[in-house]
Backbone as numpy.savetxt, mean C-alpha at the origin, in Angstrom:
# Nx Ny Nz CAx CAy CAz Cx Cy Cz
-4.30 -56.31 -3.59 -5.13 -55.11 -3.59 -4.26 -53.86 -3.59
-3.21 -53.90 -2.76 -2.29 -52.77 -2.68 -1.61 -52.54 -4.02
-1.16 -53.65 -4.66 -0.49 -53.53 -5.95 -1.44 -52.93 -6.99
-2.70 -53.34 -6.94 -3.68 -52.83 -7.89 -3.90 -51.35 -7.68
-3.99 -50.91 -6.39 -4.19 -49.50 -6.09 -2.99 -48.69 -6.54
-1.79 -49.23 -6.34 -0.57 -48.54 -6.77 -0.57 -48.35 -8.27
-0.98 -49.40 -9.00 -1.01 -49.32 -10.46 -2.02 -48.28 -10.92
-3.16 -48.23 -10.24 -4.17 -47.22 -10.58 -3.62 -45.82 -10.33
-2.88 -45.66 -9.19 -2.30 -44.37 -8.85 -1.34 -43.92 -9.92
-0.52 -44.86 -10.45 0.43 -44.51 -11.51 -0.31 -44.06 -12.75
-1.40 -44.77 -13.08 -2.14 -44.43 -14.28 -2.79 -43.05 -14.13
-3.31 -42.76 -12.92 -3.95 -41.47 -12.69 -2.94 -40.33 -12.77
-1.71 -40.57 -12.29 -0.70 -39.52 -12.26 -0.13 -39.22 -13.62
-0.45 -40.03 -14.60 0.07 -39.81 -15.94 -0.37 -38.46 -16.47
0.53 -37.68 -17.09 0.18 -36.36 -17.57 -0.80 -36.38 -18.73
-1.03 -37.55 -19.35 -1.93 -37.59 -20.49 -3.27 -38.20 -20.13
-3.45 -38.51 -18.85 -4.71 -39.14 -18.45 -5.11 -38.70 -17.06
-6.32 -38.23 -16.90 -6.85 -37.85 -15.60 -8.00 -38.78 -15.26
-8.20 -39.02 -13.98 -9.28 -39.89 -13.53 -10.39 -39.06 -12.92
-11.61 -39.57 -13.01 -12.74 -38.94 -12.33 -12.74 -39.41 -10.88
-12.61 -38.48 -9.95 -12.56 -38.81 -8.52 -13.80 -38.25 -7.84
-14.40 -39.05 -6.96 -15.58 -38.59 -6.23 -15.25 -37.32 -5.43
-16.13 -36.33 -5.52 -15.91 -35.09 -4.77 -15.89 -35.34 -3.27
-16.62 -36.38 -2.84 -16.66 -36.71 -1.41 -15.31 -37.18 -0.88
-14.43 -37.60 -1.80 -13.12 -38.11 -1.39 -12.05 -37.01 -1.42
-12.44 -35.80 -1.74 -11.49 -34.70 -1.88 -11.78 -33.60 -0.85
-10.73 -33.09 -0.25 -10.87 -31.95 0.67 -9.91 -30.85 0.24
-10.21 -29.63 0.66 -9.32 -28.51 0.35 -8.16 -28.48 1.35
-7.04 -27.95 0.90 -5.85 -27.83 1.74 -6.06 -26.68 2.72
-5.97 -26.95 4.01 -6.18 -25.89 5.00 -5.08 -24.85 4.94
-3.94 -25.21 4.34 -2.83 -24.26 4.20 -2.76 -23.64 2.82
-3.81 -23.88 2.03 -3.86 -23.25 0.71 -3.71 -21.74 0.88
-2.73 -21.12 0.19 -2.53 -19.68 0.37 -3.71 -18.84 -0.07
-4.46 -19.30 -1.06 -5.63 -18.55 -1.51 -6.77 -18.72 -0.51
-7.12 -17.63 0.19 -8.20 -17.66 1.19 -9.45 -16.93 0.71
-9.28 -16.04 -0.23 -10.40 -15.22 -0.68 -10.83 -15.65 -2.09
-12.12 -15.90 -2.25 -12.67 -16.29 -3.54 -13.74 -15.29 -3.94
-13.61 -14.75 -5.14 -14.59 -13.80 -5.64 -15.89 -14.54 -5.95
-16.94 -14.16 -5.25 -18.21 -14.88 -5.39 -18.82 -14.74 -6.78
-18.65 -13.57 -7.39 -19.22 -13.35 -8.72 -18.55 -14.25 -9.76
-17.22 -14.29 -9.74 -16.52 -15.13 -10.73 -16.73 -16.61 -10.44
-16.94 -16.96 -9.16 -17.21 -18.35 -8.82 -18.58 -18.77 -9.36
-19.56 -17.87 -9.30 -20.87 -18.17 -9.86 -20.78 -18.35 -11.37
-19.97 -17.50 -12.02 -19.79 -17.63 -13.46 -19.17 -18.97 -13.82
-18.15 -19.37 -13.02 -17.49 -20.64 -13.27 -18.47 -21.80 -13.05
-19.32 -21.69 -12.05 -20.31 -22.73 -11.77 -21.23 -22.93 -12.97
-21.70 -21.83 -13.56 -22.58 -21.94 -14.72 -21.86 -22.58 -15.90
-20.57 -22.24 -16.06 -19.77 -22.84 -17.13 -19.63 -24.35 -16.92
-19.39 -24.74 -15.67 -19.24 -26.16 -15.35 -20.55 -26.90 -15.62
-21.67 -26.28 -15.32 -22.97 -26.91 -15.58 -23.14 -27.19 -17.08
-22.67 -26.25 -17.89 -22.85 -26.38 -19.33 -21.79 -27.26 -19.99
-20.54 -27.09 -19.55 -19.42 -27.70 -20.27 -18.63 -28.72 -19.46
-18.88 -28.79 -18.16 -18.07 -29.67 -17.33 -16.72 -29.03 -17.04
-15.83 -29.78 -16.42 -14.49 -29.30 -16.08 -13.53 -29.77 -17.16
-12.97 -28.85 -17.93 -12.10 -29.20 -19.05 -10.65 -29.37 -18.62
-10.26 -28.68 -17.55 -8.87 -28.77 -17.08 -8.85 -29.46 -15.73
-8.30 -30.70 -15.64 -8.31 -31.44 -14.38 -7.59 -30.68 -13.26
-8.05 -30.87 -12.05 -7.37 -30.29 -10.89 -6.23 -31.23 -10.50
-5.41 -30.77 -9.58 -4.29 -31.59 -9.09 -4.53 -31.90 -7.62
-4.34 -33.18 -7.25 -4.53 -33.61 -5.86 -3.36 -34.48 -5.44
-3.27 -34.69 -4.13 -2.27 -35.61 -3.59 -2.95 -36.47 -2.54
-2.43 -37.67 -2.28 -3.05 -38.54 -1.27 -3.07 -37.88 0.10
-4.16 -38.05 0.81 -4.30 -37.51 2.16 -3.61 -38.46 3.14
-2.52 -38.04 3.79 -1.79 -38.94 4.69 -2.58 -39.30 5.95
-3.60 -38.49 6.26 -4.36 -38.74 7.49 -5.60 -39.61 7.27
-5.97 -39.82 6.01 -7.14 -40.65 5.75 -6.96 -41.37 4.42
-6.67 -42.64 4.50 -6.38 -43.44 3.32 -7.56 -43.42 2.34
-7.23 -43.28 1.06 -8.26 -43.32 0.03 -8.88 -41.98 -0.28
-8.45 -40.93 0.42 -8.95 -39.58 0.15 -7.80 -38.72 -0.35
-8.15 -37.50 -0.81 -7.14 -36.65 -1.45 -7.26 -35.20 -0.98
-6.12 -34.50 -1.06 -6.07 -33.07 -0.73 -5.76 -32.30 -2.01
-6.43 -31.18 -2.20 -6.24 -30.40 -3.42 -4.89 -29.68 -3.42
-4.14 -29.87 -4.51 -2.91 -29.10 -4.72 -3.27 -27.75 -5.33
-3.95 -27.82 -6.45 -4.48 -26.60 -7.05 -5.76 -26.95 -7.82
-6.66 -25.97 -7.87 -7.95 -26.19 -8.52 -9.12 -26.05 -7.56
-8.92 -25.30 -6.45 -9.98 -25.17 -5.44 -11.23 -24.50 -6.02
-11.03 -23.54 -6.94 -12.20 -22.87 -7.52 -13.01 -23.84 -8.38
-12.34 -24.68 -9.16 -13.05 -25.67 -9.97 -13.76 -26.68 -9.08
-13.11 -27.06 -7.97 -13.69 -27.99 -7.01 -14.98 -27.40 -6.42
-14.92 -26.14 -6.01 -16.10 -25.50 -5.42 -17.21 -25.35 -6.47
-16.82 -25.02 -7.69 -17.81 -24.86 -8.75 -18.53 -26.17 -9.03
-17.80 -27.30 -8.99 -18.42 -28.61 -9.20 -19.44 -28.93 -8.12
-19.08 -28.59 -6.87 -20.01 -28.81 -5.77 -21.27 -27.96 -5.97
-21.05 -26.68 -6.30 -22.19 -25.78 -6.51 -23.06 -26.23 -7.69
-22.42 -26.86 -8.68 -23.15 -27.31 -9.87 -23.86 -28.64 -9.63
-23.63 -29.25 -8.47 -24.29 -30.51 -8.14 -23.65 -31.74 -8.74
-22.39 -31.62 -9.19 -21.70 -32.78 -9.76 -21.24 -33.71 -8.65
-20.94 -34.97 -9.02 -20.50 -35.97 -8.06 -19.01 -36.25 -8.16
-18.44 -36.03 -9.34 -17.01 -36.31 -9.54 -16.35 -35.12 -10.22
-15.01 -35.18 -10.25 -14.23 -34.14 -10.91 -12.98 -34.78 -11.50
-12.56 -34.39 -12.72 -11.33 -34.94 -13.27 -10.11 -34.41 -12.50
-9.18 -35.30 -12.20 -8.03 -34.89 -11.38 -6.79 -35.72 -11.71
-5.63 -35.06 -11.59 -4.34 -35.75 -11.62 -3.87 -35.93 -10.19
-3.19 -37.01 -9.92 -2.57 -37.20 -8.60 -1.10 -36.84 -8.71
-0.69 -35.88 -7.93 0.69 -35.40 -7.95 1.23 -35.46 -6.53
2.07 -36.42 -6.26 2.61 -36.58 -4.90 3.78 -35.64 -4.63
4.36 -35.05 -5.69 5.50 -34.16 -5.52 5.03 -32.72 -5.62
4.24 -32.31 -4.65 3.64 -30.98 -4.68 3.71 -30.38 -3.29
4.03 -29.09 -3.18 4.19 -28.45 -1.88 3.42 -27.15 -1.81
3.35 -26.59 -0.62 2.68 -25.30 -0.45 3.39 -24.23 -1.26
4.71 -24.34 -1.38 5.46 -23.37 -2.18 4.99 -23.40 -3.63
4.68 -24.60 -4.15 4.18 -24.71 -5.52 2.85 -23.98 -5.67
2.01 -24.07 -4.65 0.73 -23.38 -4.69 0.93 -21.87 -4.75
1.86 -21.38 -3.94 2.15 -19.95 -3.92 2.69 -19.49 -5.27
3.63 -20.27 -5.81 4.24 -19.92 -7.10 3.17 -19.82 -8.18
2.27 -20.81 -8.21 1.22 -20.82 -9.23 0.34 -19.58 -9.13
-0.05 -19.21 -7.90 -0.92 -18.05 -7.73 -0.18 -16.75 -7.99
1.12 -16.71 -7.62 1.91 -15.51 -7.89 2.06 -15.28 -9.39
2.27 -16.36 -10.12 2.42 -16.24 -11.56 1.15 -15.73 -12.21
0.01 -16.00 -11.59 -1.27 -15.49 -12.11 -1.64 -14.17 -11.45
-0.72 -13.63 -10.60 -1.01 -12.40 -9.85 -2.32 -12.55 -9.11
-2.45 -13.66 -8.38 -3.75 -14.06 -7.87 -3.78 -14.22 -6.36
-2.81 -13.63 -5.66 -2.79 -13.68 -4.21 -2.75 -12.26 -3.65
-3.45 -12.04 -2.54 -3.36 -10.74 -1.88 -2.05 -10.68 -1.08
-1.67 -9.48 -0.72 -0.44 -9.29 0.07 -0.54 -10.03 1.40
-1.72 -10.02 2.00 -1.90 -10.70 3.28 -1.73 -12.20 3.14
-2.24 -12.77 2.05 -2.10 -14.22 1.84 -0.64 -14.60 1.63
0.10 -13.76 0.92 1.53 -14.00 0.75 2.24 -13.92 2.09
1.88 -12.92 2.89 2.49 -12.75 4.21 2.20 -13.94 5.11
0.97 -14.46 5.06 0.62 -15.62 5.89 1.45 -16.84 5.51
1.65 -17.03 4.21 2.50 -18.14 3.75 3.92 -17.98 4.28
4.46 -16.77 4.16 5.82 -16.50 4.65 5.90 -16.76 6.14
4.86 -16.35 6.86 4.84 -16.57 8.31 4.89 -18.05 8.67
4.15 -18.87 7.93 4.16 -20.32 8.21 5.53 -20.91 7.89
6.14 -20.43 6.82 7.46 -20.93 6.46 8.50 -20.54 7.49
8.43 -19.32 7.99 9.37 -18.87 9.03 9.17 -19.68 10.31
7.90 -19.96 10.63 7.61 -20.74 11.83 8.12 -22.17 11.70
8.22 -22.64 10.46 8.72 -24.00 10.22 10.25 -24.04 10.19
10.88 -22.89 10.40 12.34 -22.88 10.48 13.06 -22.46 9.22
12.29 -22.07 8.19 12.92 -21.63 6.94 13.45 -20.21 7.10
14.56 -19.91 6.44 15.09 -18.55 6.43 14.41 -17.76 5.32
14.52 -16.44 5.39 13.92 -15.59 4.36 14.57 -15.86 3.00
15.87 -16.14 3.02 16.57 -16.44 1.76 16.04 -17.73 1.15
15.80 -18.74 1.99 15.27 -20.01 1.50 13.86 -19.84 0.92
13.04 -19.04 1.61 11.68 -18.80 1.12 11.73 -18.07 -0.21
12.59 -17.05 -0.29 12.70 -16.27 -1.53 13.10 -17.17 -2.69
14.04 -18.05 -2.45 14.52 -18.95 -3.50 13.43 -19.91 -3.93
12.64 -20.40 -2.99 11.61 -21.40 -3.29 10.51 -20.83 -4.18
10.18 -19.55 -3.99 9.07 -18.99 -4.77 9.54 -18.01 -5.83
10.85 -17.94 -6.03 11.39 -17.13 -7.12 11.28 -15.63 -6.90
11.39 -15.20 -5.66 11.32 -13.77 -5.34 12.62 -13.33 -4.66
12.77 -12.01 -4.49 13.98 -11.48 -3.86 13.83 -11.46 -2.34
14.96 -11.34 -1.65 14.93 -11.23 -0.19 14.14 -10.00 0.28
14.33 -8.82 -0.35 13.54 -7.66 0.07 12.04 -7.88 -0.09
11.64 -8.63 -1.12 10.22 -8.94 -1.32 9.70 -9.72 -0.11
10.45 -10.69 0.35 10.04 -11.49 1.52 9.99 -10.62 2.76
11.02 -9.80 2.97 11.09 -8.95 4.16 9.93 -7.96 4.19
9.63 -7.36 3.04 8.55 -6.38 2.96 7.21 -7.01 3.30
6.92 -8.19 2.75 5.65 -8.84 3.02 5.58 -9.39 4.45
6.73 -9.84 4.96 6.74 -10.37 6.33 6.38 -9.30 7.35
6.63 -8.03 7.00 6.30 -6.94 7.91 4.80 -6.87 8.19
3.98 -7.39 7.28 2.53 -7.37 7.48 2.09 -8.29 8.61
2.97 -9.18 9.03 2.60 -10.15 10.06 2.54 -9.53 11.45
3.24 -8.41 11.64 3.30 -7.81 12.98 3.28 -6.29 12.87
2.18 -5.76 12.37 2.07 -4.31 12.20 1.65 -3.63 13.50
2.21 -2.47 13.79 1.71 -1.68 14.93 0.23 -1.36 14.71
-0.51 -1.21 15.78 -1.96 -1.02 15.67 -2.38 0.10 14.72
-1.77 1.30 14.80 -2.20 2.37 13.90 -1.94 2.03 12.43
-0.83 1.37 12.15 -0.50 1.00 10.77 -1.42 -0.14 10.30
-1.69 -1.08 11.19 -2.59 -2.19 10.85 -3.99 -1.67 10.52
-4.43 -0.65 11.26 -5.75 -0.08 11.00 -5.80 0.56 9.60
-4.71 1.23 9.23 -4.62 1.84 7.90 -4.66 0.76 6.82
-3.97 -0.35 7.05 -3.92 -1.43 6.07 -5.26 -2.16 5.98
-5.85 -2.49 7.13 -7.10 -3.24 7.15 -8.26 -2.42 6.56
-8.23 -1.11 6.76 -9.29 -0.24 6.23 -9.09 0.06 4.76
-7.97 -0.43 4.20 -7.61 -0.24 2.79 -7.33 1.21 2.44
-6.99 2.01 3.45 -6.50 3.36 3.15 -5.14 3.26 2.46
-4.43 2.19 2.76 -3.15 1.95 2.10 -2.96 0.44 1.96
-2.89 -0.04 0.73 -2.69 -1.47 0.47 -1.36 -1.72 -0.22
-0.59 -0.64 -0.45 0.73 -0.77 -1.05 1.69 -1.33 -0.01
2.20 -2.54 -0.25 3.01 -3.23 0.75 4.29 -2.45 1.05
4.90 -1.88 0.03 6.13 -1.10 0.24 5.85 0.13 1.09
4.74 0.81 0.83 4.38 1.98 1.61 4.12 1.60 3.07
3.43 0.49 3.30 3.17 0.02 4.66 4.48 -0.33 5.37
5.39 -0.98 4.65 6.69 -1.34 5.23 7.46 -0.08 5.63
7.51 0.90 4.73 8.24 2.14 5.02 7.58 2.91 6.16
6.25 2.91 6.18 5.53 3.61 7.24 5.77 2.95 8.60
5.88 1.63 8.60 6.18 0.91 9.84 7.57 1.27 10.37
8.53 1.37 9.47 9.90 1.77 9.88 9.89 3.18 10.46
9.13 4.09 9.85 9.05 5.45 10.36 8.38 5.47 11.74
7.39 4.61 11.91 6.65 4.56 13.18 7.56 4.17 14.34
8.49 3.28 14.08 9.37 2.79 15.15 10.25 3.89 15.72
10.59 4.89 14.91 11.47 5.96 15.38 10.76 7.31 15.51
9.53 7.39 15.01 8.79 8.66 15.06 7.32 8.39 15.38
7.08 7.67 16.46 5.75 7.18 16.78 4.71 8.30 16.83
4.98 9.33 17.60 4.00 10.40 17.78 3.73 11.14 16.47
4.81 11.43 15.71 4.65 12.16 14.45 3.82 11.35 13.46
4.07 10.03 13.40 3.33 9.18 12.46 1.85 9.12 12.83
1.56 8.95 14.11 0.16 8.90 14.56 -0.56 10.20 14.23
0.10 11.34 14.49 -0.51 12.63 14.20 -0.76 12.79 12.70
0.22 12.35 11.90 0.08 12.46 10.44 -1.05 11.59 9.92
-1.18 10.38 10.45 -2.26 9.48 10.03 -3.62 10.06 10.40
-3.71 10.63 11.59 -4.98 11.23 12.02 -5.32 12.45 11.19
-4.29 13.23 10.87 -4.50 14.45 10.12 -4.92 14.17 8.69
-4.37 13.11 8.11 -4.66 12.79 6.71 -5.90 11.93 6.53
-6.50 11.45 7.63 -7.70 10.62 7.53 -8.83 11.41 6.90
-9.70 10.79 6.10 -9.68 9.38 5.69 -9.07 9.17 4.30
-8.15 10.03 3.89 -7.57 9.93 2.56 -6.78 8.64 2.38
-6.70 8.18 1.13 -5.84 7.07 0.80 -4.39 7.54 0.90
-3.51 6.62 1.27 -2.10 6.95 1.43 -1.30 6.18 0.40
-0.55 6.90 -0.41 0.24 6.28 -1.47 1.71 6.15 -1.04
2.46 5.44 -1.84 3.89 5.30 -1.58 4.58 6.67 -1.64
4.12 7.53 -2.56 4.70 8.86 -2.69 4.38 9.72 -1.46
3.17 9.57 -0.91 2.81 10.30 0.30 3.77 9.95 1.44
4.05 8.67 1.60 4.94 8.22 2.67 6.36 8.75 2.43
6.76 8.77 1.17 8.10 9.28 0.84 8.21 10.76 1.21
7.18 11.54 0.88 7.19 12.96 1.21 7.20 13.17 2.72
6.41 12.39 3.43 6.36 12.49 4.89 7.71 12.14 5.50
8.36 11.13 4.95 9.69 10.74 5.43 10.69 11.88 5.25
10.61 12.55 4.11 11.51 13.68 3.86 11.25 14.81 4.84
9.99 15.05 5.14 9.66 16.08 6.11 10.27 15.76 7.47
10.17 14.51 7.90 10.75 14.12 9.18 12.27 14.30 9.19
12.89 13.98 8.06 14.34 14.17 7.96 14.71 15.64 8.08
13.93 16.49 7.40 14.18 17.92 7.46 13.97 18.45 8.88
12.95 17.95 9.52 12.65 18.38 10.88 13.78 18.01 11.84
14.31 16.81 11.68 15.41 16.37 12.54 16.67 17.19 12.29
16.93 17.46 11.01 18.12 18.27 10.69 18.01 19.66 11.27
16.80 20.24 11.19 16.60 21.57 11.73 16.76 21.57 13.25
16.21 20.55 13.90 16.31 20.45 15.36 17.77 20.31 15.78
18.52 19.48 15.06 19.93 19.30 15.37 20.70 20.59 15.17
20.36 21.30 14.10 21.05 22.56 13.79 20.82 23.58 14.88
19.57 23.66 15.37 19.27 24.62 16.42 19.95 24.24 17.73
20.02 22.96 18.04 20.65 22.50 19.27 22.14 22.81 19.28
22.79 22.60 18.16 24.23 22.81 18.05 24.59 24.27 17.78
23.56 25.11 17.57 23.83 26.51 17.30 24.45 26.76 15.95
24.18 25.86 14.99 24.76 25.98 13.66 23.87 26.83 12.77
24.47 27.52 11.83 23.74 28.29 10.82 24.49 28.23 9.51
23.78 28.32 8.43 24.40 28.25 7.11 24.03 29.48 6.31
24.96 29.95 5.53 24.74 31.08 4.62 24.61 30.56 3.20
23.56 30.98 2.51 23.33 30.56 1.13 23.93 31.59 0.18
24.38 31.16 -0.99 25.08 32.03 -1.93 24.15 32.79 -2.85
22.93 32.31 -3.09 22.01 33.02 -3.96 20.60 32.97 -3.39
19.70 33.72 -3.98 18.34 33.84 -3.45 17.59 32.53 -3.49
17.81 31.76 -4.53 17.09 30.50 -4.67 17.45 29.54 -3.54
18.76 29.40 -3.27 19.20 28.50 -2.20 18.76 29.02 -0.85
18.76 30.34 -0.67 18.29 30.92 0.58 16.82 30.60 0.81
16.04 30.69 -0.28 14.61 30.40 -0.17 14.37 28.95 0.24
15.15 28.01 -0.33 15.02 26.59 0.02 15.32 26.39 1.49
16.38 27.00 1.98 16.78 26.84 3.38 15.71 27.40 4.31
15.17 28.58 3.97 14.12 29.17 4.79 12.87 28.29 4.80
12.59 27.69 3.65 11.41 26.81 3.54 11.54 25.62 4.48
12.73 25.05 4.57 12.93 23.89 5.43 12.76 24.29 6.90
13.26 25.48 7.25 13.17 25.92 8.64 11.72 26.17 9.06
10.89 26.56 8.09 9.50 26.87 8.41 8.68 25.62 8.69
9.07 24.50 8.11 8.17 23.35 8.06 7.90 22.72 9.42
8.83 22.82 10.37 8.64 22.10 11.63 7.46 22.63 12.42
7.12 23.93 12.27 6.04 24.51 13.04 4.71 24.58 12.30
4.68 25.13 11.05 3.39 25.41 10.46 2.72 24.27 9.73
3.39 23.13 9.56 2.80 22.06 8.75 1.45 21.62 9.27
1.32 21.46 10.59 0.05 20.98 11.12 -1.07 21.98 10.86
-0.79 23.28 10.98 -1.80 24.29 10.73 -2.18 24.30 9.25
-1.19 24.29 8.37 -1.48 24.33 6.94 -2.20 23.07 6.49
-1.80 21.93 7.02 -2.50 20.69 6.69 -3.95 20.75 7.17
-4.16 21.31 8.36 -5.52 21.42 8.89 -6.37 22.32 8.00
-5.79 23.43 7.56 -6.51 24.35 6.67 -6.88 23.64 5.38
-5.90 22.89 4.84 -6.15 22.15 3.60 -7.32 21.19 3.76
-7.33 20.40 4.83 -8.37 19.39 5.01 -9.73 20.01 5.32
-9.73 21.11 6.04 -11.00 21.78 6.32 -11.63 22.31 5.04
-10.79 22.82 4.12 -11.30 23.36 2.87 -11.65 22.25 1.88
-10.74 21.28 1.71 -10.91 20.26 0.69 -11.85 19.13 1.12
-11.74 18.71 2.36 -12.53 17.55 2.82 -13.83 17.95 3.52
-13.74 18.99 4.36 -14.94 19.42 5.07 -15.72 20.48 4.29
-15.16 20.91 3.14 -15.83 21.87 2.25 -16.16 23.18 2.96
-15.25 23.60 3.86 -15.43 24.89 4.52 -15.07 26.01 3.57
-15.87 27.06 3.54 -15.56 28.21 2.71 -14.42 29.00 3.36
-13.44 29.42 2.56 -12.28 30.14 3.12 -12.68 31.32 4.00
-13.68 32.11 3.57 -14.08 33.28 4.36 -14.59 32.86 5.74
-15.42 31.81 5.77 -15.94 31.33 7.06 -14.83 30.74 7.91
-13.91 30.04 7.26 -12.81 29.42 7.98 -11.92 30.46 8.65
-11.54 31.51 7.91 -10.69 32.57 8.46 -11.39 33.28 9.60
-12.69 33.49 9.44 -13.46 34.18 10.48 -13.44 33.41 11.81
-13.43 32.08 11.71 -13.50 31.26 12.93 -12.14 30.94 13.54
-11.05 31.31 12.84 -9.72 31.04 13.38 -9.42 31.96 14.55
-8.59 31.48 15.45 -8.14 32.34 16.54 -7.23 33.42 15.98
-7.03 34.46 16.72 -6.20 35.58 16.27 -4.78 35.12 15.97
-4.23 34.25 16.84 -2.86 33.78 16.65 -2.74 32.89 15.41
-3.73 31.98 15.23 -3.69 31.08 14.07 -3.86 31.87 12.77
-4.73 32.87 12.81 -4.94 33.69 11.62 -3.66 34.43 11.25
-2.99 34.96 12.27 -1.74 35.69 12.03 -0.67 34.75 11.50
-0.57 33.56 12.09 0.44 32.59 11.66 0.17 32.13 10.24
-1.11 31.83 9.93 -1.46 31.39 8.59 -1.11 32.45 7.55
-1.48 33.70 7.84 -1.18 34.80 6.91 0.31 34.96 6.71
1.06 34.90 7.80 2.52 35.07 7.72 3.15 33.96 6.89
2.75 32.72 7.14 3.35 31.60 6.43 3.00 31.61 4.95
1.73 31.80 4.64 1.32 31.79 3.24 1.98 32.94 2.49
2.07 34.11 3.13 2.74 35.25 2.50 4.22 34.95 2.30
4.80 34.17 3.22 6.21 33.79 3.07 6.44 32.99 1.80
5.54 32.05 1.51 5.67 31.25 0.28 5.40 32.12 -0.95
4.44 33.07 -0.80 4.15 34.00 -1.89 5.39 34.84 -2.21
6.05 35.34 -1.17 7.25 36.16 -1.37 8.39 35.36 -1.97
8.47 34.08 -1.59 9.51 33.23 -2.17 9.34 33.14 -3.69
8.08 32.97 -4.13 7.82 32.92 -5.56 8.14 34.23 -6.24
7.83 35.33 -5.56 8.04 36.65 -6.14 9.52 36.98 -6.27
10.32 36.47 -5.35 11.75 36.80 -5.33 12.64 35.72 -5.93
12.03 34.60 -6.33 12.84 33.48 -6.83 13.45 33.84 -8.19
14.76 33.59 -8.33 15.45 33.95 -9.57 15.30 32.89 -10.65
15.03 31.63 -10.25 14.87 30.56 -11.24 13.66 29.72 -10.83
12.49 30.17 -11.26 11.24 29.56 -10.81 11.13 28.10 -11.23
11.49 27.78 -12.46 11.35 26.41 -12.95 12.23 25.46 -12.16
13.51 25.83 -11.98 14.43 24.95 -11.26 14.00 24.76 -9.80
13.58 25.87 -9.19 13.14 25.81 -7.80 11.93 24.88 -7.65
10.96 25.04 -8.55 9.73 24.23 -8.48 10.04 22.75 -8.67
10.93 22.43 -9.61 11.30 21.04 -9.85 11.89 20.42 -8.58
12.84 21.15 -7.96 13.46 20.63 -6.73 12.43 20.49 -5.60
11.52 21.47 -5.50 10.52 21.42 -4.44 9.55 20.27 -4.62
9.21 19.96 -5.88 8.34 18.81 -6.15 9.06 17.51 -5.85
10.36 17.45 -6.18 11.13 16.23 -5.97 11.33 15.92 -4.50
11.60 16.96 -3.69 11.88 16.68 -2.28 10.64 16.74 -1.39
9.45 16.95 -2.01 8.22 16.82 -1.24 7.69 18.10 -0.63
8.38 19.25 -0.80 7.88 20.49 -0.22 6.62 20.96 -0.94
6.52 20.68 -2.22 5.30 20.93 -2.97 4.66 19.58 -3.28
3.34 19.49 -3.18 2.66 18.22 -3.48 1.24 18.52 -3.94
0.48 17.44 -4.19 -0.88 17.61 -4.70 -1.90 17.79 -3.59
-1.50 17.64 -2.34 -2.45 17.76 -1.25 -1.73 18.15 0.03
-2.52 18.52 1.04 -1.95 18.90 2.31 -1.24 20.24 2.24
-0.34 20.49 3.19 0.37 21.76 3.26 1.16 22.03 1.99
1.67 20.95 1.35 2.44 21.13 0.13 1.63 21.76 -0.99
0.34 21.44 -1.07 -0.52 22.01 -2.10 -0.74 23.50 -1.86
-0.94 23.85 -0.60 -1.15 25.25 -0.25 0.11 26.07 -0.49
1.26 25.49 -0.15 2.54 26.16 -0.37 2.77 26.40 -1.86
2.48 25.39 -2.67 2.71 25.50 -4.11 1.83 26.60 -4.73
0.55 26.64 -4.32 -0.35 27.66 -4.87 0.14 29.06 -4.51
0.54 29.26 -3.26 1.02 30.57 -2.83 2.29 30.95 -3.58
3.19 29.99 -3.73 4.46 30.24 -4.43 4.20 30.66 -5.88
3.30 29.95 -6.57 3.03 30.23 -7.97 2.33 31.58 -8.15
1.48 31.96 -7.17 0.87 33.28 -7.24 1.94 34.37 -7.15
2.90 34.15 -6.25 3.98 35.12 -6.12 4.83 35.17 -7.37
5.00 34.01 -8.02 5.83 33.93 -9.21 5.25 34.72 -10.38
3.98 35.10 -10.29 3.39 35.92 -11.35 3.93 37.34 -11.36
4.67 37.70 -10.28 5.35 39.00 -10.17 4.38 40.17 -9.98
3.46 40.30 -10.91 2.58 41.47 -10.89 1.46 41.34 -9.85
1.22 40.10 -9.39 0.13 39.88 -8.44 0.50 40.38 -7.06
-0.47 40.94 -6.35 -0.25 41.35 -4.96 -0.79 40.26 -4.04
-0.26 40.19 -2.85 -0.65 39.12 -1.93 -2.11 39.26 -1.52
-2.85 38.17 -1.64 -4.26 38.13 -1.25 -4.56 36.74 -0.69
-4.66 36.63 0.64 -4.83 35.33 1.30 -6.11 34.64 0.82
-7.21 35.39 0.71 -8.48 34.78 0.31 -8.41 34.26 -1.12
-7.71 34.97 -1.99 -7.59 34.54 -3.38 -6.84 33.21 -3.46
-5.80 33.07 -2.64 -5.02 31.84 -2.62 -5.84 30.68 -2.06
-6.58 30.93 -0.99 -7.42 29.88 -0.40 -8.57 29.51 -1.32
-9.12 30.49 -2.04 -10.17 30.19 -3.01 -9.64 29.30 -4.14
-8.40 29.56 -4.55 -7.78 28.73 -5.58 -7.65 27.29 -5.10
-7.29 27.14 -3.82 -7.19 25.80 -3.24 -8.55 25.12 -3.22
-9.58 25.86 -2.85 -10.93 25.29 -2.77 -11.44 24.85 -4.15
-11.06 25.59 -5.18 -11.56 25.28 -6.54 -10.67 24.32 -7.29
-9.53 24.01 -6.72 -8.57 23.11 -7.39 -9.13 21.69 -7.42
-9.03 21.03 -8.57 -9.50 19.65 -8.67 -8.59 18.74 -7.88
-9.20 17.70 -7.26 -8.41 16.76 -6.47 -7.43 16.03 -7.35
-6.18 15.84 -6.81 -5.16 15.13 -7.57 -5.24 13.66 -7.37
C-alpha cells in the first residue's frame, strides 16, 4: 500500500500531470505570507471557476501532522474560489521541496504582498534564528530592504498610529521617521500632531529631518557663541533663514493648517490672533518678503531653498515661498493679507 501511494505521489508531482485532490484533504498554510484577500477579485475568480474550472493547478505539499492531507504552497485564492463555487476537488501538483521563502518570492515577484506581510515573514525568520543577510539572500532582496521592513515589527506608538491609519504607508519614510523619533521624540510628536490628518510622504520626512538638523546646528552655534559672516546677500539671506526656523515654524505651520485645512479666512484669523502672535507672524512673513526683494540671484536661491526643504508645497515652507516670491517682484509692497489670501487660494499640492 505504501509503495502504491509513493508511486501515486511521484505521478502527481510530475510537472506535466496534475491530480484532482479533494478540497476536504487540503488546508491553507497558517504561515502563508499573504493574509489579505481582495473580496471583489475573489468573487470574480469564483465566477470564472464556476464557468471554466481551475486551469492552473495549485501547489501543495504533504501535511506532516495528518497523513493523507495536504498544505497549500501557493494557490490559496484558487482554493478559496473552488470552495465558494461549490466544487469538491481541485487540480494540484505535489511539491515537497517548497518553503515559506518560496511563497514570499512568488508574491514579491507579482508585487502582491503588503509591507506588513513582508515584515511578518521577516519577523518569523529572525525568530527562527536566521540573520538579515540570510533572509535577504533567500528572497533575492538587499540587506537594507530587510532592515527597513523589519522596522515595522516594533514601531513606537505614534509612528505605528501613522502607519496603521495609512497616513503614511511608505516603508522608507516610516523607517526614517522612526530613526528621527529615537533622537527627537518631542519634536516628532509635535510635528505629527501639527500635520494631522495630512498624508506624510518620504519627501515630507526628508524636509522635516533637514529642519531638525538646522535646528541642532543653530542651537550648537548659540551655545558655543559662534557666528559666521556671509560674503554676499544671497548667502546672508540663507543663513538668516536657518536662524529663523527654530522659533517661528510652529506658528507658521499653524497658520497654514488653519487656512488650508480649517478653511479659516485670513482676515478672521488675524483678528483672533493674540497681539504677540500677530506681531511675530507679520515680522516673520515680512522677513521672507524682504529676502525676496533683496535677493541678488532669485532663481539660484529658490532652487537651493526647494532642495534643502526651506520652501515646500505645504506648511511653513509654502507660506515662506509665497512671501519670498512676492518680494521678488520688486515693485510689490508688503501686504500680509495679500500673501495669506494667496495661500488660501493656492491649489493643494
